[in-house]
C-alpha atoms as one frame of an Amber mdcrd trajectory, in Angstrom:
protein
 122.429 163.073 155.581 119.049 161.787 156.611 116.989 160.552 153.674 113.677
 162.195 152.883 110.343 160.655 151.995 108.886 163.920 150.760 107.976 165.305
 147.372 110.229 165.328 144.302 111.406 168.858 145.057 112.785 167.780 148.434
 114.384 164.681 146.944 116.050 166.534 144.080 117.283 169.239 146.466 118.792
 166.643 148.809 120.750 165.085 145.948 121.943 168.465 144.668 123.040 169.697
 148.104 125.062 166.623 148.916 126.985 166.924 145.630 128.362 163.410 146.044
 126.913 162.116 142.799 127.557 163.488 139.369 126.155 162.276 136.120 124.244
 162.404 132.870 120.540 162.710 132.124 119.376 161.602 128.680 115.653 161.490
 127.932 113.880 160.526 124.722 110.270 161.115 123.797 108.742 163.201 126.574
 111.023 166.170 127.045 113.433 166.636 129.945 110.918 165.958 132.694 113.263
 164.362 135.240 116.301 166.624 134.991 113.952 169.625 135.082 113.403 168.987
 138.797 117.146 169.252 139.505 117.421 172.557 137.660 114.232 173.865 139.277
 115.330 173.364 142.892 118.771 174.926 142.407 122.286 173.620 142.891 122.178
 171.404 139.799 125.802 172.235 138.965 126.843 169.777 141.651 124.802 166.958
 140.146 124.319 167.385 136.400 127.300 166.778 134.127 125.255 166.645 130.921
 121.646 166.572 129.829 120.375 165.644 126.382 117.186 164.791 124.526 117.758
 162.878 121.286 114.168 163.398 120.218 114.553 162.949 116.462 114.644 159.262
 115.479 117.472 159.739 112.985 119.527 161.576 115.597 118.767 158.884 118.166
 119.870 156.158 115.736 123.065 158.043 114.940 123.968 158.227 118.622 122.788
 154.866 119.966 122.464 152.673 116.876 119.361 151.553 115.003 116.645 149.839
 117.013 113.344 148.284 115.854 111.404 150.012 118.644 112.360 153.314 120.207
 110.403 152.770 123.401 112.031 149.482 124.357 114.356 147.841 126.823 116.960
 147.520 124.047 116.987 151.265 123.377 117.226 152.081 127.071 120.143 149.694
 127.516 121.980 151.242 124.551 121.499 154.683 126.098 122.846 153.585 129.478
 125.829 151.784 127.938 126.950 154.625 125.693 126.437 157.429 128.175 128.233
 155.511 130.924 131.259 154.930 128.714 131.358 158.614 127.716 131.015 159.775
 131.312 133.974 157.710 132.488 136.104 158.619 129.477 135.604 162.316 130.082
 135.527 162.633 133.866 137.001 159.614 135.629 140.572 160.889 135.535 139.720
 164.330 136.879 137.184 163.483 139.575 136.616 159.715 139.688 138.466 159.317
 142.996 135.987 161.514 144.865 132.740 161.150 142.897 130.019 158.536 142.539
 129.017 158.692 138.890 125.562 157.903 137.538 123.615 157.878 134.285 119.854
 158.312 134.201 117.999 157.476 130.974 114.421 157.133 129.836 112.649 156.505
 126.552 108.948 157.264 126.743 105.861 157.658 124.589 103.150 159.841 126.113
  99.750 160.689 124.674  99.825 163.051 121.706  97.903 163.911 118.551  99.711
 161.124 116.709  99.835 158.687 119.649  96.415 158.239 121.256  97.404 155.145
 123.248  98.184 155.135 126.957 101.635 156.406 127.801 104.411 153.996 128.613
 108.141 154.069 128.992 111.404 152.524 130.132 113.486 154.245 132.803 116.860
 153.237 134.143 119.724 154.402 136.328 123.290 153.079 136.427 125.194 154.263
 139.487 128.182 153.746 141.758 127.733 153.256 145.494 131.284 154.532 146.142
 133.894 156.231 143.968 135.294 153.953 141.242 133.137 151.054 142.400 131.639
 148.751 139.788 128.253 150.156 138.801 124.851 148.778 139.713 121.670 149.278
 137.730 117.906 149.522 138.113 115.565 149.336 135.120 111.795 149.808 135.332
 108.882 149.803 132.909 105.933 152.098 133.615 102.496 152.757 132.167 100.864
 156.155 132.568  97.082 156.477 132.755  96.488 160.243 132.809  94.410 161.449
 129.868  96.320 164.706 129.320  99.805 164.673 127.849 101.027 167.267 130.360
  99.856 165.139 133.282 101.654 162.097 131.910 104.855 164.098 131.571 104.440
 165.346 135.128 104.030 161.797 136.446 107.103 160.701 134.507 109.166 163.453
 136.105 108.101 162.464 139.619 108.760 158.768 138.935 112.237 159.534 137.586
 113.195 161.593 140.652 111.852 158.831 142.905 113.911 156.239 141.022 117.135
 158.235 141.342 116.593 159.050 145.011 115.706 155.450 145.864 118.734 154.112
 143.977 121.078 156.415 145.878 119.623 156.063 149.369 117.630 152.828 149.510
 119.639 150.371 147.394 120.481 148.353 150.506 116.751 147.829 151.155 115.171
 146.840 147.815 111.682 146.291 149.242 111.591 149.848 150.589 113.104 151.071
 147.332 110.200 149.600 145.382 107.597 151.247 147.596 109.352 154.636 147.341
 108.899 154.675 143.557 105.276 155.712 144.046 105.906 158.619 146.424 103.655
 161.469 145.322 101.887 159.246 142.766  98.753 157.129 142.752  97.816 153.985
 140.845  95.160 155.793 138.838  98.014 157.826 137.341 100.761 155.293 136.864
 101.833 151.698 137.396 105.224 149.994 137.390 104.964 146.458 135.981 108.660
 145.530 135.753 111.738 146.186 137.840 115.156 144.676 137.276 118.147 145.036
 139.592 121.721 144.157 138.651 125.250 144.828 139.828 127.130 144.515 143.131
 124.606 146.540 145.150 122.001 143.843 144.482 124.010 140.617 144.479 121.853
 139.086 147.202 118.494 139.980 145.726 116.204 137.506 143.986 114.451 138.921
 140.911 111.420 136.738 141.548 110.900 138.064 145.066 111.209 141.636 143.861
 108.703 140.954 141.090 106.387 139.647 143.790 106.880 142.912 145.692 105.618
 144.948 142.733 102.265 143.202 143.069 102.233 142.909 146.853 102.928 146.636
 147.292 100.357 147.340 144.567 102.585 149.125 142.085 100.863 146.926 139.490
  98.122 144.320 139.234 100.301 141.679 137.582 103.958 140.964 136.890 105.818
 138.242 134.980 109.058 136.287 134.997 110.322 133.408 132.883 111.202 129.874
 133.939 114.810 131.092 134.206 113.759 133.756 136.698 114.200 136.654 134.258
 111.725 139.494 134.726 109.807 140.479 131.602 107.412 143.264 130.709 103.930
 141.843 129.962 103.873 143.059 126.360 107.167 141.276 125.687 105.376 138.002
 126.385 101.778 138.649 125.319 101.842 141.122 122.424  99.443 139.748 119.756
  99.973 136.164 120.953  97.470 133.367 121.677  97.492 132.754 125.434  96.669
 129.739 127.587  96.551 130.377 131.325  96.155 128.070 134.301  95.444 129.565
 137.699  96.344 127.795 140.925  98.338 127.613 144.124 100.757 124.970 142.723
 101.610 123.749 146.221 102.823 121.519 144.718 102.329 121.103 140.989 100.575
 117.737 140.574  99.979 115.308 137.733  96.402 116.470 137.390  97.515 120.104
 137.142  99.973 119.206 134.402  97.476 117.011 132.564  94.902 119.822 132.567
  97.412 122.130 130.946  98.687 119.569 128.445  95.197 118.581 127.254  93.976
 122.161 126.996  97.084 123.122 125.066  96.475 120.301 122.592  92.864 121.407
 122.081  93.859 125.021 121.665  96.419 124.051 119.040  93.532 122.782 116.915
  91.656 126.080 117.224  91.480 127.595 113.731  91.725 131.074 115.258  95.304
 130.360 116.368  96.338 129.661 112.756  98.752 126.965 113.849 100.657 129.184
 116.285 101.643 127.792 119.668 100.118 129.563 122.634 102.025 131.425 125.293
 101.554 129.372 128.472 101.078 131.225 131.763 100.928 129.710 135.226  99.267
 132.298 137.447  99.451 132.610 141.222  97.415 135.261 142.978  98.213 137.002
 146.241  95.225 135.126 147.681  96.938 131.837 146.809 100.198 133.034 148.356
  98.861 134.644 151.516  96.197 132.113 152.442  95.263 132.859 156.043  98.674
 134.382 156.856  99.292 138.144 157.259 102.432 138.033 155.104 103.858 135.956
 152.275 106.256 133.134 153.147 109.083 133.803 150.695 110.546 130.311 151.009
 107.163 128.792 150.197 106.730 131.133 147.224 110.152 130.211 145.836 109.400
 126.505 146.318 106.346 126.849 144.077 108.284 128.861 141.507 111.234 126.454
 141.495 109.007 123.487 140.749 107.036 125.362 138.089 110.268 126.398 136.378
 111.064 122.758 135.636 108.273 122.732 133.040 109.245 125.993 131.318 106.141
 128.236 131.509 106.113 131.950 132.220 104.912 132.683 135.756 102.352 135.428
 136.335 101.833 136.932 139.791  98.624 138.913 140.186  96.205 140.373 142.703
  93.190 139.258 140.647  90.797 136.904 142.395  88.235 136.811 139.563  88.531
 135.253 136.137  86.925 138.173 134.330  89.536 140.549 135.756  92.309 138.343
 134.381  90.618 138.243 130.964  90.316 142.039 130.900  93.990 142.364 131.799
  95.141 139.959 129.073  93.010 141.763 126.492  95.107 144.865 127.154  97.986
 143.137 125.368  96.561 140.669 122.849  93.645 140.388 120.450  94.387 136.707
 119.825  92.538 133.713 121.355  92.763 133.357 125.119  92.165 130.018 126.784
  91.681 129.456 130.502  92.043 125.936 131.831  90.139 125.025 134.993  88.618
 122.108 136.813  84.929 121.354 137.094  84.666 122.538 140.753  86.045 125.943
 139.744  83.549 126.109 136.866  80.733 125.440 139.332  81.964 128.269 141.555
  81.971 130.650 138.581  78.207 130.154 138.209  77.403 131.084 141.817  75.755
 134.492 141.655  76.803 135.413 145.206  80.335 136.109 143.961  79.151 139.069
 141.868  76.905 140.990 144.273  79.214 143.997 144.155  78.844 144.360 140.371
  75.963 146.477 139.134  75.261 143.988 136.372  75.907 140.937 138.559  76.975
 137.722 136.919  75.979 138.943 133.452  78.389 141.851 133.728  81.154 139.536
 134.934  80.571 137.056 132.101  80.402 139.870 129.561  83.908 140.869 130.605
  85.133 137.295 130.842  84.081 136.117 127.387  84.714 139.367 125.511  86.945
 138.844 122.514  86.487 135.101 122.302  87.923 133.908 125.614  87.337 130.176
 126.015  87.199 128.054 129.181  88.764 124.584 128.831  87.151 122.479 131.552
  88.754 119.347 133.015  86.327 116.700 134.357  85.824 115.725 137.991  84.808
 112.520 139.734  82.246 112.857 142.516  83.957 111.478 145.665  80.765 109.856
 147.044  78.990 108.552 143.954  81.960 108.078 141.638  80.031 109.881 138.861
  82.187 111.505 136.190  81.081 115.138 135.832  82.154 116.960 132.675  81.404
 120.337 131.139  78.840 118.546 128.979  76.752 116.969 131.742  77.377 119.611
 134.413  74.120 120.936 135.890  74.331 124.677 136.385  72.066 126.374 138.968
  68.488 126.518 137.722  68.616 130.275 137.096  71.803 129.874 135.076  70.991
 126.805 132.963  69.976 128.678 129.826  73.042 130.903 130.054  75.275 127.889
 130.570  73.720 126.065 127.618  74.309 129.114 125.439  77.984 129.346 126.403
  78.509 125.612 125.914  76.774 125.519 122.538  78.714 128.498 121.231  82.120
 127.167 122.284  82.854 129.645 125.068  83.015 126.633 127.389  84.795 123.607
 125.971  85.048 120.223 127.733  88.441 118.532 127.904  87.524 115.115 126.557
  90.937 113.404 126.583  92.341 112.965 130.095  94.082 110.514 132.395  91.364
 108.917 134.615  93.708 108.058 137.477  94.531 111.750 137.878  90.967 112.461
 138.992  91.734 111.025 142.427  94.630 113.428 143.049  93.861 116.301 145.423
  96.583 118.954 145.932  95.840 119.320 149.642  96.198 115.565 150.127  99.501
 115.561 148.235 100.878 118.321 150.449  99.860 116.487 153.623 101.581 113.320
 152.406 104.756 115.266 151.632 104.829 116.766 155.110 104.190 113.526 156.994
 106.686 111.431 155.045 104.184 109.274 153.148 105.991 108.190 149.935 102.693
 107.768 148.046 102.849 111.435 147.064 105.716 110.791 144.649 103.430 109.069
 142.150 101.045 112.045 142.230 103.473 114.670 140.883 105.734 114.807 137.802
 109.037 113.000 138.310 111.131 116.134 137.908 109.017 117.875 140.528 109.311
 114.977 142.965 113.094 114.959 142.567 113.333 118.703 143.198 111.074 118.541
 146.267 113.265 115.871 147.835 116.565 117.400 146.806 115.726 120.836 148.211
 113.336 119.676 150.966 110.505 121.839 149.671 106.981 122.205 151.104 108.032
 120.793 154.486 109.162 117.496 152.935 110.047 114.759 155.371 112.097 111.703
 154.492 110.205 108.432 154.244 109.693 106.764 157.603 111.244 103.367 158.186
 108.657 100.670 158.890 111.001  99.034 161.400 112.183 102.034 163.416 109.543
 104.690 162.704 112.400 107.083 161.932 113.407 108.620 158.591 114.822 105.984
 156.287 118.415 106.271 155.137 118.745 108.800 152.361 119.011 107.337 148.873
 119.981 108.928 145.587 117.215 110.571 143.579 116.884 110.502 139.821 114.658
 112.844 137.886 114.034 110.202 135.230
């Protein structure tokens, strides 16, 4: 049957009419908003084996086991595991040879009298692509922005139907699957900030590329994955944690980039506001950094950057934010702890150019009000003037004449903090120069990046790496073994 891209009614009706898939719906916290669509359109007897809402916490614990947080990935996974086992125990013998089984589950908190926060929830589907096949799974995390509880529930129902329909009909095309999640929805109502695929239907997918798609297709403004490539929901990383973030293209990660982060991290560790706690370190790439002048993202180039970043262990953040104050506002959604942003002196100078804020009613003052709200601090790495050789720091930097009093205020009050300890030889390293040397086979680049990064670039031939040219023949020298240490 031809797949539909219509509303949830059409999607639910298509699934019911085909009667190829049979399964369980279990929903906690916001009623039975997803399964309601399948009953509403008719023919649900061919699709719904069981539906349940374990709304009471004690009942939920009795069925799925105790859990510290009811709206969590752990609770969702327990729901999927138990309901899948029950479904197979009860129905596999009688109809497993001709049926593709599935379990849909969600655990959601919407706005209510006792819960005035924005709605959020975990949704997941475990499903077979053919009878008695090993199951595959999709898990998503969503945030709902509607003010009214009823509207949030409505959005949840549409998202759940979209997830089921996409899993059944678009699992072979994960990029299209991601886009279909927002059918009939808009970003002012809902965002999806995590998606995780697993199982045989998705063996060839890369979690990092799919996380990138969430941002690129604008299902969310930012998404995260760990150095191991595991996707994580932002709150899992940031909730009430001090944060240090470095923004860049990381093409490639250089010694100066690493030194900036290391020095800022050491300074932030001394911040009394952190109370001795280590900061969560984020390395952020924006779509602007990834697209450049190209109409589409080069996936191999993106993975090269991620692979080299992963050697150092930070969490990677992908965003569509071009401005620092937008990043600060986003981080403040999740943490009330100190936030540090590490940047170089040229970037600091660009921040004080008023032309960048002409679209804001309050101009640069509005932008800085958002940026420094809640005690955000800029850790500024020095720069050496290429013509004069002068060392320019946050202390002796000359802001534009109209901004000098504002700059002095921010510096004096600690919102801007100079990085005073640094490696002078790193000041001559320019990322664009490093990349050019990599691509033309000039071995000088190897001393400009961390050793582990250099080894990975050569091993996997990243960033257009060319082997060193022989001085005698002008051809690539014979390959030699590479050590990371």
